C-alpha positions, 0 to 999 in steps of 0.5 A: 365398096371402093373400086380402088385398092386401099393403097391407091386411095392412101396414095391419092389422099397423100397427094391431094393438094398436088392433084388439086393444084394440077386441076386449077392449072388445067382449068386455067388452060381451058379458060385460056382456050375460050379465046379473047384477050380477057379470057386469055389473061384470066387463063394465064393468071389461073395457070400461074395460080395453079403452078404456085399452089403446086410448088407449095403442095410439092414442098408440103408433100415432101414434108410428110413422113409416112408411118404411125409415130407415137402421139398427136400434134395440134397447132392452134393460136401460135402454140404447138401441142404434142400429146404423147404417152411419153415426152409430150409437151407444149411449145409457143411459137414466140418462144422457139429458139432452135429447131433440130432434126434428130434421130432416136435409137431406132433411126426414126426422125424427129423434130427437137424444138428448143424454147426459152424458159421451158424444156425441149420437146421432141416430136416424131416426124411421123406422128399424127398431124406432124405435117402441120409443122411445115406451115408453122416452121415457115411462119418463123422469121428467116426460115429456109424451106430448103434447109428444113426439107433437106434435113429429111433426106439425112441419115441417122449416121449424120447425126442431128442437124439444126435447121433453124435458130433464132438470132438472140440479140443482147439487151441494151444496158 
């Protein structure tokens, strides 16, 4: 039996990384308060670590879209796998040429991943496991987290927006 409502548990679970980062920062303040140059230096480093983890956690938290979108997203060994009743597929990180935020006919957000030599894969932003895509997108060269996160604030009337594209250099002949 839980003393918290299911909605409160879900909200805490969604923000668990931010809460953990705050705990690290508070531990750093406690260490700083122990006194002495060594403990103060260690406390400052721990607070800085907590602040950095909190910054990343807040960005990841903004990337999570609540809902039960169709399908399951898995990321393994440089490959994104989207399993769905319709429209599933596989995307290798090395083959991605463009990432777009698109909207379906109901206005639900999705990530369209274009790749060379293979068909495009559109993954609903609210699919199970889609929050793992943030780390994948950040691993791409010259990825801009601000552009990716601002695409989540767009409305369906704005239409699709490209948030990342690979610079393709022509082969030397």
